[in-house]
C-alpha positions in Angstrom: -12.1 19.2 18.8 -9.8 16.3 17.9 -7.9 15.2 14.8 -9.2 11.8 14.0 -6.5 9.2 14.5 -6.5 5.6 15.5 -4.4 6.5 18.5 -6.9 9.1 19.6 -9.7 6.6 19.1 -7.8 4.0 21.2 -7.4 6.7 24.0 -11.1 7.5 23.9 -12.0 3.9 24.0 -9.8 3.3 27.1 -11.0 6.4 28.8 -14.7 5.4 28.3 -14.1 1.7 28.9 -15.5 0.8 25.4 -14.2 -2.3 23.8 -13.6 -2.9 20.1 -16.6 -5.3 20.0 -18.9 -2.7 21.5 -17.8 -0.1 19.0 -18.1 -2.6 16.1 -21.7 -3.1 17.2 -22.4 0.6 17.3 -20.9 0.9 13.7 -22.8 -2.1 12.5 -19.6 -3.8 11.3 -18.0 -7.2 12.1 -15.3 -7.6 14.7 -13.0 -8.6 11.8 -13.7 -5.4 10.0 -13.2 -3.4 13.2 -9.9 -5.1 13.9 -8.7 -4.3 10.3 -9.6 -0.7 10.8 -7.9 -0.4 14.2 -4.7 -2.0 12.7 -4.8 0.4 9.8 -5.3 -2.3 7.2 -8.5 -0.5 6.0 -9.8 3.0 6.6 -12.8 4.2 8.6 -15.5 5.7 6.3 -16.7 9.2 6.9 -20.0 7.8 8.0 -18.2 5.6 10.6 -16.1 8.5 11.9 -19.3 10.6 12.3 -20.9 7.7 14.3 -17.7 7.4 16.4 -17.9 11.1 17.2 -21.6 10.7 18.2 -20.8 7.7 20.4 -18.0 9.6 22.2 -19.7 12.9 22.1 -16.7 14.6 20.5 -16.0 16.5 17.3 -13.2 15.4 15.0 -11.2 17.3 12.4 -10.7 15.0 9.4 -7.6 15.4 7.4 -6.7 13.6 4.2 -3.3 12.0 4.0 -1.5 10.6 1.0 -0.2 7.0 1.1 
């Protein structure tokens, strides 16, 4: 089980050879939206995190942080 972070997601993507465009397609979002999420400009939704977990066959712990 992993804590969901952008860094962990980048690592999983590298490990599995999945590009941002491929994940954007899986999440049914634009490449622009995916890029914003990967850069931390916008947050992933809970639904998107659940889909990411399914794609990578992992479980995430989701923590709430204050900004």
